[in-house]
C-alpha positions in Angstrom: -13.8 -3.3 0.1 -14.2 -0.6 -2.5 -10.8 1.1 -2.7 -12.0 4.7 -2.8 -10.7 5.8 0.6 -7.1 6.7 -0.2 -4.7 9.6 0.2 -4.0 12.1 -2.5 -0.2 11.5 -2.6 0.9 14.8 -4.3 -0.4 16.7 -1.2 1.0 14.4 1.4 4.4 14.7 3.2 6.9 11.9 2.5 7.1 11.0 6.2 3.3 10.7 6.4 3.1 8.6 3.3 5.7 6.2 4.8 3.6 5.8 7.9 0.5 5.3 5.7 2.2 2.6 3.7 3.6 1.1 7.0 0.1 0.7 8.4 -0.9 -1.0 5.2 2.1 -3.4 5.3 1.4 -4.2 9.0 -2.2 -4.9 8.3 -1.2 -7.1 5.3 1.0 -9.2 7.6 -1.9 -9.4 10.2 -4.2 -10.6 7.4 -1.9 -13.5 6.7 -1.5 -14.3 10.3 -5.2 -14.4 11.0 -6.7 -15.7 7.7 -3.8 -17.1 5.6 -1.7 -16.0 2.6 -4.5 -15.5 0.1 -6.5 -13.2 2.3 -4.0 -10.5 1.7 -5.3 -10.0 -1.8 -8.6 -8.7 -0.2 -6.8 -5.8 1.4 -7.4 -2.3 0.3 -6.5 1.1 1.8 -10.1 1.6 3.0 -9.2 -0.6 6.0 -6.2 1.6 6.7 -8.5 4.6 7.3 -10.2 2.5 10.1 -6.8 2.0 11.7 -5.7 5.6 11.3 -8.9 6.8 12.8 -8.9 4.4 15.8 -5.2 4.9 16.5 -5.4 8.6 15.8 -8.1 9.2 18.4 -6.2 7.2 21.0 -3.7 9.0 23.2 -1.0 6.3 22.9 2.6 6.5 21.7 3.3 5.2 18.3 6.1 2.7 17.8 7.7 2.2 14.4 10.3 -0.4 13.3 11.7 -1.6 10.0 10.8 -5.1 8.6 10.9 -6.9 5.3 8.0 -6.9 2.9 6.3 -10.4 2.7 5.8 -10.0 -1.1 9.2 -8.5 -1.8 11.7 -9.8 0.8 14.5 -7.5 -0.4 12.3 -4.5 0.2 12.0 -3.0 3.7 8.9 -1.3 5.0 7.7 0.3 8.2 6.1 -1.9 10.8 3.7 -0.3 13.2 4.1 -1.8 16.7 0.9 -0.5 18.3 -2.4 -1.9 19.5 -2.6 -5.3 17.8 -6.3 -5.6 18.5 -7.0 -2.7 16.1 -5.2 -4.5 13.3 -7.0 -7.8 14.2 -10.4 -6.0 14.0 -9.4 -4.3 10.7 -8.5 -7.6 9.3 -11.8 -9.2 10.3 -13.8 -6.2 8.9 -12.0 -6.6 5.6 -12.8 -10.3 5.4 -16.5 -9.9 6.4 -17.1 -7.0 4.1 -15.4 -8.8 1.2 -17.6 -11.9 1.8 -20.8 -9.9 1.6 -19.5 -8.0 -1.4 -18.9 -11.3 -3.1 -22.4 -12.4 -2.3 -23.7 -9.2 -3.8 -21.7 -9.8 -7.0 -23.1 -13.2 -7.3 -26.6 -11.8 -7.1 -25.9 -9.0 -9.6 -23.5 -10.5 -12.1 -24.0 -12.3 -15.4 -23.0 -15.9 -16.1 -19.2 -15.8 -16.4 -18.6 -13.4 -13.5 -21.2 -15.2 -11.4 -19.6 -18.5 -12.1 -16.2 -17.2 -11.0 -17.6 -15.7 -7.8 -19.3 -19.0 -7.0 -16.0 -20.8 -7.5 -14.2 -18.7 -4.9 -17.1 -18.4 -2.5 -16.2 -21.5 -0.4 -12.8 -19.9 0.5 -14.5 -16.6 1.3 -17.1 -18.4 3.4 -14.3 -20.2 5.3 -12.3 -17.2 6.3 -15.5 -15.2 7.0 -16.6 -17.9 9.4 -13.3 -17.5 11.2 -13.8 -13.7 11.4 -17.4 -14.2 12.6 -16.2 -16.4 15.4 -13.8 -13.7 16.6 -16.1 -10.7 16.1 -19.8 -11.9 16.0 -21.1 -8.4 16.6 -19.4 -7.0 13.5 -20.6 -9.9 11.4 -24.2 -9.5 12.6 -24.1 -5.8 12.0 -22.8 -6.1 8.5 -25.3 -8.9 7.7 -28.2 -6.9 9.0 -27.4 -3.8 7.0 -26.5 -5.7 3.8 -30.0 -7.1 3.9 -31.3 -3.6 4.3 -29.1 -2.5 1.4 -30.7 -5.2 -0.8 -34.2 -4.1 0.3 -33.4 -0.4 -0.4 -32.3 -1.2 -3.9 -35.3 -3.5 -4.6 -37.7 -0.9 -3.3 -35.8 2.2 -4.6 -37.0 5.4 -3.1 -34.2 7.7 -4.0 -30.4 8.1 -3.8 -30.4 9.1 -0.1 -32.3 6.0 1.0 -30.2 3.7 -1.2 -27.0 5.1 0.4 -28.2 4.9 3.9 -27.5 1.2 4.8 -23.9 1.4 3.7 -23.5 4.7 5.6 -25.1 3.1 8.7 -22.9 0.0 8.7 -19.6 2.0 8.4 -20.9 4.4 11.1 -21.6 1.5 13.5 -18.2 -0.1 12.8 -16.2 3.1 13.2 -18.1 4.1 16.4 -18.2 0.6 17.9 -22.0 0.8 17.8 -22.4 4.3 19.5 -25.0 5.9 17.2 -25.0 9.1 19.2 -21.3 9.8 18.7 -19.5 12.1 16.3 -17.6 9.0 15.2 -20.8 7.4 14.0 -21.5 10.5 11.8 -17.9 10.4 10.4 -18.4 6.7 9.5 -21.9 7.3 8.2 -21.0 10.0 5.7 -17.8 8.1 4.8 -20.0 5.1 4.0 -22.4 7.2 2.0 -19.5 8.7 0.0 -18.1 5.3 -0.8 -21.5 4.0 -1.9 -22.1 7.0 -4.2 -18.5 6.9 -5.6 -19.0 3.2 -6.4 -22.3 3.7 -8.1 -20.9 6.6 -10.1 -17.9 4.5 -11.1 -20.1 1.6 -12.1 -22.7 3.7 -13.9 -21.8 2.9 -17.5 -21.3 -0.8 -16.8 -24.6 -1.0 -14.9 -26.5 0.7 -17.7 -25.1 -1.8 -20.3 -25.9 -4.8 -18.1 -29.3 -3.3 -17.0 -28.2 -3.7 -13.3 -29.4 -1.5 -10.5 -27.7 1.9 -10.1 -29.1 4.7 -8.0 -28.1 7.2 -10.7 -29.9 5.2 -13.5 -32.6 7.7 -14.2 -30.5 10.9 -13.7 -30.5 13.4 -16.6 -26.8 14.4 -16.3 -24.7 11.6 -14.6 -21.6 13.7 -14.2 -23.4 16.7 -12.8 -25.8 14.9 -10.6 -23.5 12.2 -9.2 -20.8 14.9 -8.5 -23.3 16.9 -6.6 -24.4 14.0 -4.5 -20.8 12.9 -3.8 -19.7 16.5 -2.9 -22.6 17.0 -0.5 -21.6 13.7 1.3 -18.0 14.7 1.4 -18.9 18.1 2.8 -20.9 16.5 5.6 -18.0 14.2 6.3 -15.6 17.1 6.4 -17.8 19.0 8.9 -17.9 16.1 11.3 -14.2 15.2 10.9 -13.3 18.7 12.1 -15.0 18.0 15.4 -12.8 15.0 16.2 -9.7 15.4 18.3 -6.7 13.5 16.8 -3.6 12.8 18.8 -1.8 11.7 15.6 -2.3 11.1 11.9 -4.5 14.2 11.5 -2.6 15.3 8.4 -3.1 11.9 6.7 -6.8 11.7 7.7 -7.5 15.2 6.5 -5.7 14.5 3.3 -8.0 11.5 2.6 -11.1 13.5 3.5 -10.3 16.8 1.9 -8.2 15.7 -1.0 -8.3 11.9 -1.7 -12.1 11.4 -1.9 -12.5 14.3 -4.4 -9.6 13.0 -6.4 -11.4 9.7 -6.8 -14.5 11.6 -8.0 -12.4 13.5 -10.6 -10.8 10.2 -11.8 -14.2 8.8 -12.5 -15.2 11.9 -14.5 -11.9 11.7 -16.5 -12.6 8.0 -17.2 -16.1 8.8 -18.5 -14.8 11.6 -20.7 -11.9 9.5 -22.0 -9.3 11.9 -20.5 -5.9 11.0 -19.2 -5.3 10.9 -15.4 -4.0 14.0 -13.7 
């Protein structure tokens, strides 16, 4: 996963942040249960958005309890006792996307990083095989659109076409394959935003290594990438407003309206050599 879909903590209530962390902790434990201890290092807050969205749009009562953190046994965290299937699916999505991200890194990286990725690939392949067995439709969808992503980058026709496969795969995952739903649009523009943020973040590294980047021929990287990201976030915001949330609305809105733009600003500050906010 990419790690761009996070809350902007200064604008989030403490009780909401505790729930947000609690979902992360619960998913971390689910990852270990399904795929072993080391799989937890693949976890990012991107997967938490999937759980927030799925649970938030379901009219079910939320159950919270206290439990001990697996990494820090003396530390207590919230445990979300809700629909376990959502957490199982989020764990599988994390594993499958991580495997294809690793494969992409092997294709794009130079010798040392490529060697490191190849060294850990057997483990990634093993846990991905387990996830594929449980959720073959998700694996097939990701595989199909990652192939389209590679084609879109080989036959580059513009930023929109390059961002489309990642948008489509997240749209299909979030909507359970319903391309005509509002949920598909939410997932689609979230995926586009993540792809553009990742390309923006990797711009300087990709230029130095002569790797593909959709912003490679842009005249003003900060201006043009910010414009593309903001357009995508704006579309996402329009569709998220159409969704009825029974819970977690404040957290989800914080991510969409505050968190994503904060990630954009952090990239700009890094490029300019400025300190974080």
